[in-house]
N, C-alpha and C positions, 0 to 999 in steps of 0.2 A: 505495498498501501503506500511504503514511505517513498515510493518511487517517482510518485506523481500528485503526491500528499504530505504537505510537512509536518513536524512530529505536535506541532501544536493546535494543527488542525483537525490531527487525529483524535487527540486528545480532547478535544471541544465536540467531534461528532460521539465520542463516547459518554460524555455529561449530558447531553443534548437528547441524542436519543430516545432513551428513556423516558424523555418525558411527551414522546408517541405514542407511550402505553400501548403499544404493540400488541395486538391480538394475535398471539404464539399459533394459535391453534388454525385459528383463520388463515396466517400466513401461511403455514403449511400445508392447509388444503389448497391455496392458490399455488403453491409451487406444485404439488402431486398433479394439479389438472393441467398446469403448464406441460409436466414433464410427459403427463399422458396424451396430449395434445399434441406433443411435438414426437413420441413415441410411436403415434396413429399415423404423422407424416412420413416417419420411418419403415409402417407397417407396409405401407400405402407404395411408399419404393420400392421394396425387396418383394411384398407381390407381384406388383406390375410387374420387374424385372424378371420375376419365375416367368409368369402369365407369358410375356413376352417371347421369352427363349423359351420354352415350353412348347406354345402356336407355334414357334418356326421349325418346330421336328411333324407336327400335322397328326400329332396323336388324335384319339377318339374325342370327339366336345364332352363328353360326359367328364374326361382325366382334368378337364379345365374349370368346370363348376364352382367345386372349394375357392379357387382362385379368384374366380370371378367375382363371387358373394366377396371375397375377401375384400379385393378392393375397393367394393362399394361401402361395405362396412368399417375401413378405413378411410375412405372420403368420407361419407356422414361423420363419423367420431370423429375428425380433425377440426373439421368447421365447429361442431359442438362443442366437445371440449375446449378450445379456444375461446369462442363465447362467452362461456361458462366462467372458464379461468379470467376473463376480461372481467367478469361480473366482482368476481372472491377478491380479486388484487386491486378492483377501484372500491370496493367497500371499505376495506380496510385500510390502504391509503387515505381515504376521505375521514375515515374516524381517528385515524391519528392525526390526520390535518387541524383538525376538530379539538382532538385534545392536547397536541401541542401547544395550540394560539391561547387555549382556555390557560393553561398551567404559564404561558409567557407572560402574560397578561397577569394571572396571580402574582406572579416573580415581581413582574412590575411594580407593581402596586403593596410591597413592602421591600423595593429598593429606594437608596437614597434619591432625595430628589435634585440631585446634582448628578447623577447617571444619566437622567432625562435632558437637565438643562443642556449638557454640554452637546447635544444632536441637534441639525436642525430639523427643522418639521419633515422635512423629506425624507431623512434619511430614516429618522424613527419611523416612518409610513415604511417604507423600503424592506427595516429588517422585520417589522411586525405582519409584510403582507406577503409580496415576495421570494422574503428568506426564506418565511415558515413551509409556502407552498414549494421549494425545492430540497428543501428535506421531506417530506410527505411524498414526492417525484423521485426520491432515493429509493424509496419501498419498492416504489410498481418499474420504475426504469432502470437502475442501475443491481438493488439486491435481490431482486426479482431474477431477472437476467443469469446474473449469475448462479443461482442456486440450478436453475433450470439448464443451465448448459451444462454445469458440472453432473447432473445426474444423466443428461441423455450421453451427452458425450462418454462417459463412464461405460453407459449400459449397449451403446454402440459399438465401444471397441471391443469391449468384451464377447459383444454378439461375433461379431468378425471373426475375433479369435478363436472359433469355434469352428470358423469354415478354414480359415488360414493365419496363424502366430505370424509370419513376415506382414502380410497386409495389415494386418493390427496395427502394428509396429508400425508402418510409414502413416497410416488413420491417424495414429496417435501424434506424432510429429507435429504432420501436416495442422491438426485440431488446437495445437498448441503454440503453434504458430499463428494461426489465428485466432484464436480465443485470448494469449497472453501476451506475445509480441508486438501485434497490431493493437491492441490497446493503450500497453503500457506508450509506447511511441508514440498514439493519437492524444492522449492524456497531456503526457509530457509537454508537447507541442500548440497542443490546446491551451495549456496552464496560461502561459501571455497571454491570448486570447481572451479569455474569460476573466483578467485580471480588469482589462481594458473594456470589456463588456460590463461588468459592476460599474466600473465611476463613467462610462456613459449613460447606464439603467439609473446613478443616482441622482447625477447631475438632470437627468432626463425627467425625473419624479422630481426632486427639488424646483426645478423651474415651469413644472405642471402646476405642483401644489399649488407655487407663489403667485402665479396668472389665473388660479380659478378661487383664492383666497380672497387675494387683492385688485383684483383688475379696476376696481371706479377710484381707489388709491392711485394705481399708474399710470390710466386716463389721464389725470390730473395733472400728475409729476412728469408726464412724457417718457412715462420707463416703459410703457406697455409695449413698443415695438421691440427694445430691448430684450427685454423677456419670451416676447416669441422666437425672436433670432439668437436665444439661447437655446431655443429649445429644439430648433430646425439645427443647430448644429449639434446637440446632442443623441440627437436621430441619425445622424451623418454618423458620427461616432459611431453610435449604438449598429448602425448595417455595417461599416467596417470592419467592425469587430468580429462581427456573426460571418462575410466572407472569410477573415483568415481564419475561422474554424471550420469551414468548410473545407481548405487545405490538407488540413488532418483527417478527417476523416474521407477524403476523398483518397491517400496516403492506405487508411486501413481497410477502405474498401479493394486495393488492390493487391496488396498482404493479404487478404481473404479470397480475391481470387488465386491468387498464386497457391495458396495451399490448397484449395480446391483443384485445381492443375496435377498438384504434386500428388496430392491421395487419389485422384482416375488413375493417372500413369501410371503411380505405382502399383494398384490393382490390377493394371493389365498387365505389364512385363512381370506381376507376382503368379497370375492368376494362370495367362497361357502358359505355361512351363510347368506350374504346379498340375493344369489338367492333363495336356502329354505325357506328365509321368504319373497318373494315375490316383493324384493327390486327391484332387478335388475333381467333381463331376465339372461337366461343361455348363449345365446350365448357371454351379454358384460361379463363374466368372461373371456374370450379369448383377447379379447381387452385389460381388464384389465394386464395381465399377459403379453400380447408381446408387447407392444406399448410402455412400460417403457424400451423393450430392444433397441429400435430404438431414446428411447430420450438420454441416455449415448452416444449417436454418439457423440453429443456435447460438454460434460461434457471429455471426454477422451482425448481433446485437450488442454485442459485447463492448465493441468501442463507442458506444452510443454511452454505455454505462457506465465506462470509465471517467468518458468526459463530465458526467452527470454526474460522479461521485468528487470528483473535482469542484463541480459548482457546489454543490450539498454541502462537499467540507467546509468551505469561505464559508457560506449560508450558517454553519452547524456556530463557526471561530466567532461570526455578528454578532449571531443570535445570543453566544456567552458570554458578550462585552458587554453586552445592556442587563444581562438577569444577575449574573457573580461578582464580579469584583467589588461590587458597592454595596450589598448585599446587606441590611443591619439586621445584628442578634437582638430580636425585637422579643424578650420571655419575661418582661416584668408581670406584674399582676397589680391590679389596681386594689385598693380596698372593696370592701361588699360594698360598704358606705356612699363609694365617690360618686353613684347618679344621684346620690338624694343630698350629700351635705361634700358640694364642689367645690376644693380652693385652687387655683392657678395661683403658685409664687413664684415669684420673679427675682431674683438677684443679683444684681451686679455681671446683669448681663451684656454679655457683647455680642457682634454676630458677624455675620459674612459666608463666601459661599467657601468651598475646602477647597485650601490650596490657594487663595485670595485672599487678600488683604483686609482689617477690619473695617464692614462698612458701618455700623452705630454701634454704640458702647454704653454704661452706665443707668442701663433702665432698673427700676424695681417696683415695683407693684403687687398687689396682691388682687387677686378677680374671686368673686363670689357672688350667687344670686340676690340682688337687692343693691349692688354696684354699677355703675357705671363708667369707663373710662374713656376717656379719645385723644389719641394719637394727631399731632397738625404737624405740617413743615410740608415743605415746597416737593415737586412732585421727582423721585428720583433721589428723593436723600436715604432709602434703604426702611421705608416702613411697613413696603409690601413682606422683604428679606425678614424683618422681624415677625412679623404676622406666622411665615411659614418657621423661624423658630421657635415660639411658641406653642403650635400642634404638631411638633415631632417632625415636620417633613427636612429641616435643618440639624444638626447639633451645634451647639452652640460653643463658639471659638472660647468663650469665657465665661464663668459665672454659671448662675443654674436656672432650669425653666420643671417644676414639679409640680405633679397633679398628684396633690392627695399625698406628698410626700413620696412620691415616686419621677424619676425623669422621664419627663414625658417623649423624649425621644428612642426610648426601651422600650416603650409600650407599642402593642401593635396598632394598625392604623386604626382599625374597625373598633377597637378596645377606647380608644380617645375618642373615637366620634358618635361616642353612646354619651359620652359627656361633655365634649368641645365640640361647639359646631363650626364650620370656618368656610364664609364664603367670599373667594378671590376676586377682584374685578374682572379676571378675564374667565369667570367659569364656562361653563360651555353648554349650550344649546341643544338638546337633542334632536333627530331628526325623529319625531317621533308626538306622541300625543300631550296635551296641554296637563292631563292627570299623570299619565308617565314620565313626567320629567319631574315635577312634585315628589313622585315616588322614590327618584334619585336616592332623595333626600330619606325616607319613610313610606315603605313598601306596604305602609296600611293604610293611606292615605286615601279615602273617600272620598265619593259624587261630591257630596255635601257638604264634607270638609272644605276641597277644594275652592267650590264657592266661599269660605268665610275665610282664607288664606288668600284668594287673588284680592277680595274687599279689604282687607288688613293690609296687604302691601300696596293699594291703592288703584287695583286692575278691576276691580266691581264694576262697571258702566263699559269696560272692554270687555269680558269676561261675559256679561249680558245680551251683548251685539253679536257674539262668534255662535253659527248658525248649528254647530255641532256641539255647543258647549265644552264641557273637559274632553270629549274627544277628539277637538280639532285637532289636527297636524300639524304643528311648529315645521319652519326650513331649520336646515341642518344651521349649526351656530346661531341659529335666531336669526337668520336670513330674512323672515316675513315680520319682524317687529321692530319698531324704530330704537335706538338706542335708551330712550327712558323705558318705554314696555320692557325690553332689554332684562335693566336693571332691576325693577322691578321685580319680574319673573323669576330672579335668581332670590331676591330676596324674602318669596314666596316661596322657593324651596329652604330658606335659610328658616323661614318660620316653622313650616314642615318637621324638619324635622328636631323630635321633644327634648334634645339636649340642653341642661342647664346654662350652660357659659356658652356665648354667642362673639365671635366676632367676624366684622364687616370688613375689606377692604374699599373704601369708597364707596358707599350705598349711598350718596346721592348726585356721585357722576352721570352727565346725558341727561339733568333734568335741570327745569329753569330752576332760576335761584328762589324762589321761592316756595315752591313744590319741594326742591330737593330741605332747604331749612325745616320745614316743617316734616319731614318725613325724618330726617336725621333729629331731631327734638324729640318725635316719638321713640325714635328707638336707645334713645340714651333715659327717656322716664323711666325706669323700671323699678325704682322706690317698692312700689306697689305690688312686683310681678317679683315670679318663683325663676326669674332669670337674671343673669347677669352681664355683659355686655360690653365690649372694648371695639370701638370701630378706630377707621384711619379715614382723615379728611385732611384736605387742604384747603377749605372752608372754617374759619373760624365763629363765623356768623349767628348759628343755631345751637353753640355748644355749652347755653347757658344750664339746660338739664343736664349735664354731666360733672359726676360727683368731683372728678378730677379730671382736668387737663393736663399730659406733658408737650411740652414742644419740645418739636427735634430744632439744631440748629448743625449749621455743616460748618468746623473750626480747625484747619489744622488737618487736613485731610480725613477729617472724620468725624462722623453725625456726633453728637449728644445731647442728653436730656438738656436742652440750657435753660428752663423754666418750669416749674408744676407748682398743679392750685387750682381752685374755680376758677371758674369766668370773670370774677368779679373783683379775684383778687389779682389774676394774671391782667386783666386791665389796670389796674393798678400800677403793676408794680414790674409789666416785661412791656420797654416799648412798640419791639418787635411784632408782639400779637397785639397790640392796642393801634398800633399804625397796619396791621393788615385789616383788623376787622372796622377801620374809618375806609380802609382803602376799598372794602367788599362793598362798604352802603355806598358809599360814590359812586361806584360803580353799577350798583343796584340801581339805583336814584336816575341817573342816566340811562339805563335801560329803559323805564317805566318811563322818563321823559322822550324816548327817543318814538 
């Protein structure tokens, strides 16, 4: 295998293949059916050869009856077994792909955020899409043909050896040439083409994803044509790489034909003298000559199988890179009363992305039901990174974040989600119904609760005008919603989560100032509710209801908490906070007058 698959790729295959959850019994059945199908082809060739040779001797017709029936039997069996084998093998492959994709998503859910943040969106799509498919193709296009070829090859050589051992030796050498030498040479030459093919495919996926998701922005900025040119360039590179891969395939086909020629010529050169010497019958010469032609039907697929092995091994290595290296060990358990008496305690916290500098530091707070906090600061200052750390998606650079006394980054995500809900600014709206989008946070949401949650988020009127109500299908990414409606839909999803602590990233984004302020005020007014709220905002006008406001500022390359207090206290003591509030008020007045 290491002749054309590197040691790291082979190791990756060993680790990723178990995720296919292969049904060994069904796969063995597919091998058996494939072997029987090619065995029928060999039987057809042998019976036909004997029938032709025997018929040339003009025997009574009854002597040929059994052979005639045999030809019909093997001919029908060949087609039938091939069809059933295709059904069995593809059933195994499709089940394996489904299991692999589910396992990959499950492992990604437990991986560090930095594992995925370092990948472009198109790259991640390619790894969870075409790379997973390539692993499934390994079963049908590589492993299965190899197993069937071994079974049929050994059986054919053994059968020929019964008639003539020298002819069997020649056939074995020819099969080795066709089934091993050709595929190895093909795979080694195809490897470079596969590398270029992977690069072109990745570039094509990234460019296409960019075009599909950002067409309006590209049209406005003038970058639309450039992205289309990138797609055309990547398509050209992909076609060229496939053309290069066709050359090794032609070499393999030539080697295959050479091997067939050696087997047939050897059979004739050995068979005729053996018949003259009385070692074999004259009829056996036809069998020795024609049976090898059918035996190479299995080895002819091994060149493509070797190339598929190279492709799948590279895919396995790419999949392993996103599911293994940065997987967190999350085995800490929350206390039994965490959901009833939750406490999120943050002490001397410093945050940043793994391998990068400290982005923000100096945060201290204790969030519990009935209390509300607001983090304010300009965009790009590290507020979102801070939220990722508070829910355990990033490890603290320094300090600690503990949920009921347990380090939050060591708790499984689904356990944290029962106590702390997190709604990032770019949370996804799925291409499914309204109610199913809410059930992402709580699978038990009912149609009646859907109306209540949407009304609480300010979408009551919008919901009443939907023809299919909660069954109305939304566009992928929320494309059928305005920016404000999308934010409110995400807020309704946050309300659907019954976690007692709520973290929100810019809940008033894309809403008009007055509406955003009213929404933020309502979210912060939790003194009489069994819920604690921490929200991030760059607007300060509506934060009077917060118990504590933490002002983030950037100094000496690091974001710190420069001021902390209530709205009234900060207006009196923090110049930057007061100036921001005055600037927002002036801008709002100008907007109303305009």
